[in-house]
DRENMI-666046 format. One record per atom (N, C-alpha, C): residue number from 0; residue in three letters; atom name; x negated, y negated, z. Coordinates in steps of 0.2 Angstrom, whole numbers, plus 2048, in hexadecimal, padded with zeros to 3 digits. Atoms other than C-alpha are relative to their C-alpha. Layout:
<nodes>
+------+------+------+-----+-----+-----+
| resi | resn | name |   X |   Y |   Z |
+------+------+------+-----+-----+-----+
|  NUM |  ala |   CA |   X |   Y |   Z |
...
+------+------+------+-----+-----+-----+
</nodes>
This chain:
<nodes>
+------+------+------+-----+-----+-----+
| resi | resn | name |   X |   Y |   Z |
+------+------+------+-----+-----+-----+
|    0 |  unk |    N | 7FF | 7FD | 806 |
|    0 |  unk |   CA | 75E | 789 | 823 |
|    0 |  unk |    C | 803 | 7FB | 7FB |
|    1 |  unk |    N | 7FD | 804 | 805 |
|    1 |  unk |   CA | 762 | 780 | 813 |
|    1 |  unk |    C | 806 | 803 | 7FD |
|    2 |  unk |    N | 7F9 | 7FE | 803 |
|    2 |  unk |   CA | 772 | 781 | 809 |
|    2 |  unk |    C | 7FF | 806 | 7FB |
|    3 |  unk |    N | 801 | 7FB | 805 |
|    3 |  unk |   CA | 76A | 78B | 7FB |
|    3 |  unk |    C | 7FF | 807 | 803 |
|    4 |  unk |    N | 802 | 7FA | 7FD |
|    4 |  unk |   CA | 763 | 798 | 807 |
|    4 |  unk |    C | 806 | 803 | 803 |
|    5 |  unk |    N | 7FA | 7FE | 7FD |
|    5 |  unk |   CA | 774 | 799 | 810 |
|    5 |  unk |    C | 804 | 804 | 7FA |
|    6 |  unk |    N | 7FC | 7FD | 806 |
|    6 |  unk |   CA | 77D | 79C | 7FF |
|    6 |  unk |    C | 7FD | 806 | 7FE |
|    7 |  unk |    N | 803 | 7F9 | 803 |
|    7 |  unk |   CA | 771 | 7AA | 7FA |
|    7 |  unk |    C | 801 | 805 | 805 |
|    8 |  unk |    N | 7FE | 7FB | 7FB |
|    8 |  unk |   CA | 774 | 7B3 | 80B |
|    8 |  unk |    C | 807 | 802 | 7FF |
|    9 |  unk |    N | 7F9 | 7FF | 801 |
|    9 |  unk |   CA | 787 | 7B1 | 808 |
|    9 |  unk |    C | 801 | 805 | 7FA |
|   10 |  unk |    N | 7FF | 7FC | 807 |
|   10 |  unk |   CA | 786 | 7B8 | 7F6 |
|   10 |  unk |    C | 7FD | 807 | 801 |
|   11 |  unk |    N | 802 | 7FA | 7FF |
|   11 |  unk |   CA | 77B | 7C6 | 7FC |
|   11 |  unk |    C | 804 | 805 | 804 |
|   12 |  unk |    N | 7FB | 7FD | 7FB |
|   12 |  unk |   CA | 787 | 7CB | 80A |
|   12 |  unk |    C | 806 | 802 | 7FC |
|   13 |  unk |    N | 7FA | 7FF | 804 |
|   13 |  unk |   CA | 795 | 7CA | 7FE |
|   13 |  unk |    C | 7FF | 806 | 7FB |
|   14 |  unk |    N | 801 | 7FA | 805 |
|   14 |  unk |   CA | 78D | 7D6 | 7F1 |
|   14 |  unk |    C | 7FF | 806 | 804 |
|   15 |  unk |    N | 800 | 7FA | 7FB |
|   15 |  unk |   CA | 789 | 7E2 | 800 |
|   15 |  unk |    C | 807 | 803 | 802 |
|   16 |  unk |    N | 7F9 | 7FE | 7FE |
|   16 |  unk |   CA | 79B | 7E2 | 805 |
|   16 |  unk |    C | 803 | 803 | 7FA |
|   17 |  unk |    N | 7FD | 7FD | 806 |
|   17 |  unk |   CA | 7A1 | 7E5 | 7F3 |
|   17 |  unk |    C | 7FD | 807 | 7FF |
|   18 |  unk |    N | 803 | 7FA | 801 |
|   18 |  unk |   CA | 795 | 7F3 | 7F1 |
|   18 |  unk |    C | 802 | 805 | 804 |
|   19 |  unk |    N | 7FE | 7FB | 7FB |
|   19 |  unk |   CA | 79A | 7FC | 801 |
|   19 |  unk |    C | 807 | 801 | 7FF |
|   20 |  unk |    N | 7F8 | 7FF | 801 |
|   20 |  unk |   CA | 7AD | 7F9 | 7FD |
|   20 |  unk |    C | 801 | 804 | 7F9 |
|   21 |  unk |    N | 800 | 7FC | 806 |
|   21 |  unk |   CA | 7AA | 800 | 7EB |
|   21 |  unk |    C | 7FF | 807 | 801 |
|   22 |  unk |    N | 802 | 7F9 | 7FE |
|   22 |  unk |   CA | 7A2 | 80F | 7F2 |
|   22 |  unk |    C | 805 | 804 | 804 |
|   23 |  unk |    N | 7FB | 7FD | 7FC |
|   23 |  unk |   CA | 7AF | 812 | 7FF |
|   23 |  unk |    C | 807 | 801 | 7FC |
|   24 |  unk |    N | 7FA | 800 | 803 |
|   24 |  unk |   CA | 7BE | 80F | 7F3 |
|   24 |  unk |    C | 800 | 802 | 7F9 |
|   25 |  unk |    N | 800 | 7FE | 807 |
|   25 |  unk |   CA | 7B8 | 813 | 7E2 |
|   25 |  unk |    C | 802 | 7F9 | 7FC |
|   26 |  unk |    N | 7FF | 806 | 804 |
|   26 |  unk |   CA | 7BA | 807 | 7D3 |
|   26 |  unk |    C | 807 | 7FE | 800 |
|   27 |  unk |    N | 7F9 | 802 | 800 |
|   27 |  unk |   CA | 7CD | 808 | 7D3 |
|   27 |  unk |    C | 802 | 7FD | 807 |
|   28 |  unk |    N | 7FE | 803 | 7F9 |
|   28 |  unk |   CA | 7CF | 805 | 7E6 |
|   28 |  unk |    C | 7FC | 7F9 | 801 |
|   29 |  unk |    N | 803 | 806 | 7FF |
|   29 |  unk |   CA | 7C2 | 7F7 | 7E5 |
|   29 |  unk |    C | 803 | 7FB | 7FC |
|   30 |  unk |    N | 7FC | 805 | 804 |
|   30 |  unk |   CA | 7CB | 7EE | 7D7 |
|   30 |  unk |    C | 807 | 7FE | 804 |
|   31 |  unk |    N | 7FA | 802 | 7FD |
|   31 |  unk |   CA | 7DB | 7EF | 7E1 |
|   31 |  unk |    C | 7FF | 7FC | 807 |
|   32 |  unk |    N | 802 | 804 | 7FA |
|   32 |  unk |   CA | 7D2 | 7E9 | 7F1 |
|   32 |  unk |    C | 7FF | 7F9 | 7FE |
|   33 |  unk |    N | 801 | 807 | 802 |
|   33 |  unk |   CA | 7CC | 7DA | 7E8 |
|   33 |  unk |    C | 806 | 7FC | 7FD |
|   34 |  unk |    N | 7FB | 803 | 803 |
|   34 |  unk |   CA | 7DC | 7D7 | 7DF |
|   34 |  unk |    C | 807 | 804 | 802 |
|   35 |  unk |    N | 7FA | 7FD | 7FD |
|   35 |  unk |   CA | 7EB | 7DC | 7EA |
|   35 |  unk |    C | 806 | 800 | 7FC |
|   36 |  unk |    N | 7FA | 800 | 804 |
|   36 |  unk |   CA | 7FB | 7E1 | 7E2 |
|   36 |  unk |    C | 806 | 802 | 804 |
|   37 |  unk |    N | 7FA | 7FE | 7FD |
|   37 |  unk |   CA | 80D | 7E3 | 7E8 |
|   37 |  unk |    C | 800 | 7FE | 808 |
|   38 |  unk |    N | 800 | 802 | 7F9 |
|   38 |  unk |   CA | 809 | 7DA | 7F9 |
|   38 |  unk |    C | 805 | 7FB | 801 |
|   39 |  unk |    N | 7FB | 805 | 7FE |
|   39 |  unk |   CA | 816 | 7D0 | 802 |
|   39 |  unk |    C | 807 | 803 | 802 |
|   40 |  unk |    N | 7F9 | 7FE | 7FE |
|   40 |  unk |   CA | 827 | 7D2 | 80A |
|   40 |  unk |    C | 805 | 7FE | 7FB |
|   41 |  unk |    N | 7FB | 801 | 805 |
|   41 |  unk |   CA | 836 | 7D3 | 7FF |
|   41 |  unk |    C | 806 | 7FE | 803 |
|   42 |  unk |    N | 7FA | 802 | 7FC |
|   42 |  unk |   CA | 845 | 7C9 | 805 |
|   42 |  unk |    C | 806 | 803 | 7FD |
|   43 |  unk |    N | 7F9 | 7FD | 803 |
|   43 |  unk |   CA | 852 | 7D1 | 7F9 |
|   43 |  unk |    C | 7FF | 808 | 7FF |
|   44 |  unk |    N | 801 | 7F9 | 800 |
|   44 |  unk |   CA | 84C | 7E3 | 7FC |
|   44 |  unk |    C | 806 | 804 | 801 |
|   45 |  unk |    N | 7FA | 7FC | 7FF |
|   45 |  unk |   CA | 859 | 7F1 | 7FB |
|   45 |  unk |    C | 7FF | 804 | 806 |
|   46 |  unk |    N | 802 | 7FC | 7FB |
|   46 |  unk |   CA | 84F | 7FA | 808 |
|   46 |  unk |    C | 7F9 | 7FE | 802 |
|   47 |  unk |    N | 807 | 802 | 7FE |
|   47 |  unk |   CA | 840 | 7F8 | 813 |
|   47 |  unk |    C | 7FF | 805 | 806 |
|   48 |  unk |    N | 801 | 7FC | 7FA |
|   48 |  unk |   CA | 837 | 801 | 821 |
|   48 |  unk |    C | 7F9 | 7FD | 803 |
|   49 |  unk |    N | 806 | 803 | 7FC |
|   49 |  unk |   CA | 82A | 7FC | 82E |
|   49 |  unk |    C | 7FE | 805 | 805 |
|   50 |  unk |    N | 802 | 7FA | 7FB |
|   50 |  unk |   CA | 81F | 809 | 837 |
|   50 |  unk |    C | 7F9 | 7FE | 802 |
|   51 |  unk |    N | 807 | 802 | 7FD |
|   51 |  unk |   CA | 810 | 806 | 843 |
|   51 |  unk |    C | 7FD | 807 | 801 |
|   52 |  unk |    N | 804 | 7FA | 800 |
|   52 |  unk |   CA | 803 | 814 | 841 |
|   52 |  unk |    C | 7FD | 801 | 807 |
|   53 |  unk |    N | 804 | 7FF | 7FA |
|   53 |  unk |   CA | 7F9 | 81C | 84F |
|   53 |  unk |    C | 7FA | 7FC | 800 |
|   54 |  unk |    N | 806 | 805 | 800 |
|   54 |  unk |   CA | 7EA | 811 | 84A |
|   54 |  unk |    C | 802 | 7F9 | 802 |
|   55 |  unk |    N | 7FE | 806 | 7FE |
|   55 |  unk |   CA | 7F5 | 802 | 84E |
|   55 |  unk |    C | 802 | 7FB | 7FA |
|   56 |  unk |    N | 7FE | 804 | 806 |
|   56 |  unk |   CA | 7F7 | 7FC | 83C |
|   56 |  unk |    C | 808 | 801 | 7FF |
|   57 |  unk |    N | 7F9 | 7FF | 802 |
|   57 |  unk |   CA | 809 | 7F8 | 837 |
|   57 |  unk |    C | 801 | 7FF | 7F8 |
|   58 |  unk |    N | 7FF | 800 | 807 |
|   58 |  unk |   CA | 80F | 7FB | 825 |
|   58 |  unk |    C | 807 | 7FF | 7FF |
|   59 |  unk |    N | 7F9 | 801 | 802 |
|   59 |  unk |   CA | 81F | 7F4 | 81D |
|   59 |  unk |    C | 800 | 802 | 7F9 |
|   60 |  unk |    N | 7FE | 7FF | 808 |
|   60 |  unk |   CA | 826 | 7FA | 80C |
|   60 |  unk |    C | 807 | 7FE | 7FF |
|   61 |  unk |    N | 7FA | 803 | 802 |
|   61 |  unk |   CA | 833 | 7F1 | 803 |
|   61 |  unk |    C | 802 | 803 | 7F9 |
|   62 |  unk |    N | 7FE | 7FD | 806 |
|   62 |  unk |   CA | 83D | 7F9 | 7F5 |
|   62 |  unk |    C | 807 | 7FC | 7FD |
|   63 |  unk |    N | 7FB | 803 | 803 |
|   63 |  unk |   CA | 849 | 7F1 | 7E8 |
|   63 |  unk |    C | 802 | 805 | 7FA |
|   64 |  unk |    N | 7FD | 7FB | 805 |
|   64 |  unk |   CA | 854 | 7FD | 7DD |
|   64 |  unk |    C | 804 | 7FD | 7FB |
|   65 |  unk |    N | 7FC | 802 | 805 |
|   65 |  unk |   CA | 85C | 7FB | 7CD |
|   65 |  unk |    C | 801 | 806 | 7FC |
|   66 |  unk |    N | 7FE | 7FA | 804 |
|   66 |  unk |   CA | 866 | 809 | 7C4 |
|   66 |  unk |    C | 7FD | 806 | 803 |
|   67 |  unk |    N | 802 | 7F9 | 7FD |
|   67 |  unk |   CA | 860 | 816 | 7D0 |
|   67 |  unk |    C | 7F8 | 800 | 800 |
|   68 |  unk |    N | 807 | 7FF | 800 |
|   68 |  unk |   CA | 84D | 812 | 7CE |
|   68 |  unk |    C | 7FD | 7F9 | 804 |
|   69 |  unk |    N | 803 | 806 | 7FC |
|   69 |  unk |   CA | 841 | 806 | 7D8 |
|   69 |  unk |    C | 7FE | 7FB | 7FA |
|   70 |  unk |    N | 802 | 805 | 805 |
|   70 |  unk |   CA | 840 | 7F6 | 7CE |
|   70 |  unk |    C | 7FA | 7FC | 803 |
|   71 |  unk |    N | 806 | 804 | 7FD |
|   71 |  unk |   CA | 834 | 7ED | 7DA |
|   71 |  unk |    C | 7FF | 804 | 807 |
|   72 |  unk |    N | 802 | 7FD | 7FA |
|   72 |  unk |   CA | 82A | 7F3 | 7E9 |
|   72 |  unk |    C | 7FB | 7FC | 803 |
|   73 |  unk |    N | 805 | 804 | 7FD |
|   73 |  unk |   CA | 81F | 7EA | 7F5 |
|   73 |  unk |    C | 7FE | 803 | 807 |
|   74 |  unk |    N | 803 | 7FD | 7FA |
|   74 |  unk |   CA | 815 | 7ED | 805 |
|   74 |  unk |    C | 7FE | 7FA | 804 |
|   75 |  unk |    N | 803 | 804 | 7FC |
|   75 |  unk |   CA | 80F | 7E3 | 814 |
|   75 |  unk |    C | 7FD | 804 | 805 |
|   76 |  unk |    N | 803 | 7FC | 7FB |
|   76 |  unk |   CA | 803 | 7E8 | 821 |
|   76 |  unk |    C | 7FC | 7FB | 804 |
|   77 |  unk |    N | 805 | 803 | 7FC |
|   77 |  unk |   CA | 7F9 | 7E1 | 830 |
|   77 |  unk |    C | 7FA | 803 | 801 |
|   78 |  unk |    N | 806 | 7FC | 7FF |
|   78 |  unk |   CA | 7EC | 7EE | 82E |
|   78 |  unk |    C | 7FA | 7FE | 7FC |
|   79 |  unk |    N | 807 | 801 | 804 |
|   79 |  unk |   CA | 7DB | 7F0 | 826 |
|   79 |  unk |    C | 801 | 801 | 7F9 |
|   80 |  unk |    N | 800 | 800 | 807 |
|   80 |  unk |   CA | 7D6 | 7F0 | 814 |
|   80 |  unk |    C | 803 | 807 | 7FD |
|   81 |  unk |    N | 7FD | 7F9 | 802 |
|   81 |  unk |   CA | 7DA | 803 | 813 |
|   81 |  unk |    C | 807 | 800 | 800 |
|   82 |  unk |    N | 7F9 | 800 | 7FF |
|   82 |  unk |   CA | 7EB | 801 | 819 |
|   82 |  unk |    C | 803 | 7FB | 7FA |
|   83 |  unk |    N | 7FD | 805 | 806 |
|   83 |  unk |   CA | 7EE | 7F2 | 80C |
|   83 |  unk |    C | 7FF | 804 | 7FA |
|   84 |  unk |    N | 801 | 7FC | 806 |
|   84 |  unk |   CA | 7E7 | 7FD | 7FE |
|   84 |  unk |    C | 805 | 806 | 7FF |
|   85 |  unk |    N | 7FB | 7FA | 801 |
|   85 |  unk |   CA | 7F2 | 80C | 802 |
|   85 |  unk |    C | 807 | 7FD | 7FF |
|   86 |  unk |    N | 7F9 | 803 | 801 |
|   86 |  unk |   CA | 802 | 801 | 804 |
|   86 |  unk |    C | 801 | 7FD | 7F9 |
|   87 |  unk |    N | 7FF | 802 | 807 |
|   87 |  unk |   CA | 7FE | 7F9 | 7F3 |
|   87 |  unk |    C | 801 | 806 | 7FB |
|   88 |  unk |    N | 7FF | 7FA | 805 |
|   88 |  unk |   CA | 7FC | 80A | 7EA |
|   88 |  unk |    C | 807 | 803 | 802 |
|   89 |  unk |    N | 7F9 | 7FD | 7FF |
|   89 |  unk |   CA | 80C | 811 | 7F3 |
|   89 |  unk |    C | 805 | 7FC | 7FD |
|   90 |  unk |    N | 7FB | 804 | 803 |
|   90 |  unk |   CA | 816 | 802 | 7ED |
|   90 |  unk |    C | 800 | 801 | 7F9 |
|   91 |  unk |    N | 801 | 800 | 807 |
|   91 |  unk |   CA | 80F | 803 | 7DC |
|   91 |  unk |    C | 803 | 807 | 7FD |
|   92 |  unk |    N | 7FD | 7F9 | 802 |
|   92 |  unk |   CA | 813 | 816 | 7DB |
|   92 |  unk |    C | 807 | 801 | 800 |
|   93 |  unk |    N | 7F9 | 800 | 800 |
|   93 |  unk |   CA | 825 | 813 | 7E0 |
|   93 |  unk |    C | 804 | 7FD | 7FA |
|   94 |  unk |    N | 7FC | 804 | 805 |
|   94 |  unk |   CA | 829 | 807 | 7D2 |
|   94 |  unk |    C | 801 | 805 | 7FA |
|   95 |  unk |    N | 7FE | 7FC | 805 |
|   95 |  unk |   CA | 833 | 80F | 7C5 |
|   95 |  unk |    C | 803 | 807 | 802 |
|   96 |  unk |    N | 7FE | 7F9 | 7FE |
|   96 |  unk |   CA | 837 | 81F | 7CF |
|   96 |  unk |    C | 807 | 800 | 803 |
|   97 |  unk |    N | 7F9 | 7FF | 7FD |
|   97 |  unk |   CA | 848 | 826 | 7D4 |
|   97 |  unk |    C | 7FE | 803 | 807 |
|   98 |  unk |    N | 801 | 7FE | 7F9 |
|   98 |  unk |   CA | 84A | 82C | 7E6 |
|   98 |  unk |    C | 7FD | 807 | 800 |
|   99 |  unk |    N | 803 | 7FA | 800 |
|   99 |  unk |   CA | 845 | 83E | 7E2 |
|   99 |  unk |    C | 7F9 | 7FF | 7FF |
|  100 |  unk |    N | 807 | 801 | 802 |
|  100 |  unk |   CA | 835 | 838 | 7DA |
|  100 |  unk |    C | 7FC | 7FD | 806 |
|  101 |  unk |    N | 803 | 803 | 7FA |
|  101 |  unk |   CA | 831 | 82D | 7E9 |
|  101 |  unk |    C | 7FF | 805 | 806 |
|  102 |  unk |    N | 801 | 7FB | 7FB |
|  102 |  unk |   CA | 834 | 83B | 7F5 |
|  102 |  unk |    C | 7FA | 805 | 7FF |
|  103 |  unk |    N | 806 | 7FC | 801 |
|  103 |  unk |   CA | 825 | 844 | 7ED |
|  103 |  unk |    C | 7FA | 7FC | 801 |
|  104 |  unk |    N | 806 | 804 | 7FF |
|  104 |  unk |   CA | 819 | 835 | 7F1 |
|  104 |  unk |    C | 7FE | 801 | 807 |
|  105 |  unk |    N | 803 | 7FF | 7F9 |
|  105 |  unk |   CA | 80F | 83A | 800 |
|  105 |  unk |    C | 7F9 | 7FE | 801 |
|  106 |  unk |    N | 807 | 802 | 7FE |
|  106 |  unk |   CA | 7FE | 837 | 808 |
|  106 |  unk |    C | 7FB | 803 | 7FA |
|  107 |  unk |    N | 805 | 7FD | 805 |
|  107 |  unk |   CA | 7F5 | 843 | 7FB |
|  107 |  unk |    C | 801 | 7FC | 7F9 |
|  108 |  unk |    N | 7FF | 803 | 806 |
|  108 |  unk |   CA | 7FD | 83B | 7EC |
|  108 |  unk |    C | 7FD | 7F8 | 800 |
|  109 |  unk |    N | 803 | 807 | 7FF |
|  109 |  unk |   CA | 7F8 | 829 | 7F2 |
|  109 |  unk |    C | 7F9 | 801 | 7FF |
|  110 |  unk |    N | 808 | 7FF | 800 |
|  110 |  unk |   CA | 7E6 | 82F | 7F5 |
|  110 |  unk |    C | 7FE | 802 | 7F9 |
|  111 |  unk |    N | 802 | 7FE | 806 |
|  111 |  unk |   CA | 7E6 | 837 | 7E4 |
|  111 |  unk |    C | 800 | 7FA | 7FB |
|  112 |  unk |    N | 7FF | 806 | 804 |
|  112 |  unk |   CA | 7EC | 827 | 7DC |
|  112 |  unk |    C | 7FA | 7FB | 801 |
|  113 |  unk |    N | 806 | 804 | 7FF |
|  113 |  unk |   CA | 7DE | 81D | 7E4 |
|  113 |  unk |    C | 7FA | 803 | 7FD |
|  114 |  unk |    N | 806 | 7FC | 803 |
|  114 |  unk |   CA | 7D1 | 82A | 7E0 |
|  114 |  unk |    C | 7FB | 801 | 805 |
|  115 |  unk |    N | 806 | 7FF | 7FB |
|  115 |  unk |   CA | 7C3 | 827 | 7EC |
|  115 |  unk |    C | 802 | 7FC | 806 |
|  116 |  unk |    N | 7FE | 803 | 7FA |
|  116 |  unk |   CA | 7C7 | 823 | 7FE |
|  116 |  unk |    C | 7FD | 803 | 806 |
|  117 |  unk |    N | 804 | 7FD | 7FA |
|  117 |  unk |   CA | 7BE | 825 | 80F |
|  117 |  unk |    C | 804 | 805 | 804 |
|  118 |  unk |    N | 7FC | 7FB | 7FD |
|  118 |  unk |   CA | 7C4 | 834 | 818 |
|  118 |  unk |    C | 802 | 7FE | 807 |
|  119 |  unk |    N | 7FE | 803 | 7F9 |
|  119 |  unk |   CA | 7C4 | 82B | 829 |
|  119 |  unk |    C | 806 | 7FB | 800 |
|  120 |  unk |    N | 7FA | 805 | 801 |
|  120 |  unk |   CA | 7D1 | 81F | 822 |
|  120 |  unk |    C | 806 | 803 | 7FD |
|  121 |  unk |    N | 7FA | 7FD | 803 |
|  121 |  unk |   CA | 7DD | 82C | 81A |
|  121 |  unk |    C | 806 | 7FF | 804 |
|  122 |  unk |    N | 7FA | 801 | 7FC |
|  122 |  unk |   CA | 7E9 | 829 | 828 |
|  122 |  unk |    C | 804 | 7FA | 7FD |
|  123 |  unk |    N | 7FD | 806 | 803 |
|  123 |  unk |   CA | 7ED | 818 | 81F |
|  123 |  unk |    C | 805 | 802 | 7FA |
|  124 |  unk |    N | 7FB | 7FD | 805 |
|  124 |  unk |   CA | 7F4 | 822 | 810 |
|  124 |  unk |    C | 806 | 804 | 803 |
|  125 |  unk |    N | 7FB | 7FD | 7FC |
|  125 |  unk |   CA | 7FE | 82C | 81C |
|  125 |  unk |    C | 805 | 7FB | 802 |
|  126 |  unk |    N | 7FC | 806 | 7FD |
|  126 |  unk |   CA | 805 | 81C | 824 |
|  126 |  unk |    C | 804 | 7FD | 7FA |
|  127 |  unk |    N | 7FD | 803 | 806 |
|  127 |  unk |   CA | 809 | 815 | 812 |
|  127 |  unk |    C | 806 | 805 | 7FE |
|  128 |  unk |    N | 7FB | 7FB | 802 |
|  128 |  unk |   CA | 812 | 825 | 80D |
|  128 |  unk |    C | 806 | 801 | 805 |
|  129 |  unk |    N | 7FA | 7FF | 7FB |
|  129 |  unk |   CA | 81C | 827 | 81D |
|  129 |  unk |    C | 804 | 7FA | 800 |
|  130 |  unk |    N | 7FC | 806 | 800 |
|  130 |  unk |   CA | 822 | 815 | 81C |
|  130 |  unk |    C | 804 | 800 | 7F9 |
|  131 |  unk |    N | 7FC | 800 | 807 |
|  131 |  unk |   CA | 827 | 817 | 809 |
|  131 |  unk |    C | 805 | 805 | 801 |
|  132 |  unk |    N | 7FA | 7FB | 7FF |
|  132 |  unk |   CA | 831 | 827 | 80E |
|  132 |  unk |    C | 805 | 7FD | 805 |
|  133 |  unk |    N | 7FB | 802 | 7FC |
|  133 |  unk |   CA | 839 | 81E | 81C |
|  133 |  unk |    C | 805 | 7FA | 7FD |
|  134 |  unk |    N | 7FC | 805 | 804 |
|  134 |  unk |   CA | 83E | 80F | 810 |
|  134 |  unk |    C | 805 | 804 | 7FC |
|  135 |  unk |    N | 7FC | 7FC | 805 |
|  135 |  unk |   CA | 845 | 81D | 804 |
|  135 |  unk |    C | 806 | 803 | 804 |
|  136 |  unk |    N | 7FA | 7FD | 7FB |
|  136 |  unk |   CA | 84F | 825 | 813 |
|  136 |  unk |    C | 805 | 7FB | 801 |
|  137 |  unk |    N | 7FB | 805 | 7FE |
|  137 |  unk |   CA | 857 | 815 | 818 |
|  137 |  unk |    C | 804 | 7FE | 7FA |
|  138 |  unk |    N | 7FC | 802 | 806 |
|  138 |  unk |   CA | 85C | 811 | 806 |
|  138 |  unk |    C | 805 | 806 | 7FF |
|  139 |  unk |    N | 7FC | 7FB | 801 |
|  139 |  unk |   CA | 863 | 822 | 804 |
|  139 |  unk |    C | 806 | 800 | 805 |
|  140 |  unk |    N | 7FB | 801 | 7FB |
|  140 |  unk |   CA | 86D | 820 | 814 |
|  140 |  unk |    C | 805 | 7FB | 7FE |
|  141 |  unk |    N | 7FB | 806 | 802 |
|  141 |  unk |   CA | 874 | 80F | 80E |
|  141 |  unk |    C | 804 | 802 | 7FA |
|  142 |  unk |    N | 7FC | 7FE | 806 |
|  142 |  unk |   CA | 879 | 817 | 7FD |
|  142 |  unk |    C | 805 | 805 | 802 |
|  143 |  unk |    N | 7FB | 7FB | 7FE |
|  143 |  unk |   CA | 882 | 825 | 806 |
|  143 |  unk |    C | 805 | 7FD | 804 |
|  144 |  unk |    N | 7FB | 804 | 7FD |
|  144 |  unk |   CA | 88B | 819 | 811 |
|  144 |  unk |    C | 804 | 7FC | 7FB |
|  145 |  unk |    N | 7FC | 803 | 805 |
|  145 |  unk |   CA | 890 | 80F | 802 |
|  145 |  unk |    C | 805 | 804 | 7FC |
|  146 |  unk |    N | 7FC | 7FB | 804 |
|  146 |  unk |   CA | 897 | 81E | 7F9 |
|  146 |  unk |    C | 805 | 803 | 805 |
|  147 |  unk |    N | 7FB | 7FD | 7FB |
|  147 |  unk |   CA | 8A0 | 824 | 809 |
|  147 |  unk |    C | 805 | 7FA | 801 |
|  148 |  unk |    N | 7FB | 805 | 7FE |
|  148 |  unk |   CA | 8A8 | 813 | 80C |
|  148 |  unk |    C | 804 | 7FD | 7FB |
+------+------+------+-----+-----+-----+
</nodes>
């Protein structure tokens, strides 16, 4: 096989993967899949949580607060593209929120924000939401201990 034929095969496969991914995640999810945001561990986080789901994926969420609201948020995962997508949207949704607002971010809210998502992958949104809520819980415990001490 010559180099041009190989390049044509690779280009065709890439277009097929892109078409399948766009169909699975919709335009908004596809854009985030291609251009990840809020990914990475945060060294100076005020709170974080790490949970491994039943599927084996591990999600980490990091929160940095300023004046009672999330100033920065990020995620890390060793999971699939669906886990990464949900972690990215969960982090984005937390930015600018106070604890009460974060407490209302669950699986359904993440899925609604993404828009189109494969039903068989919805457990990834649940994992992202659970991890976000655990990071919030740890932050609240830390704040309570500071107020008591």
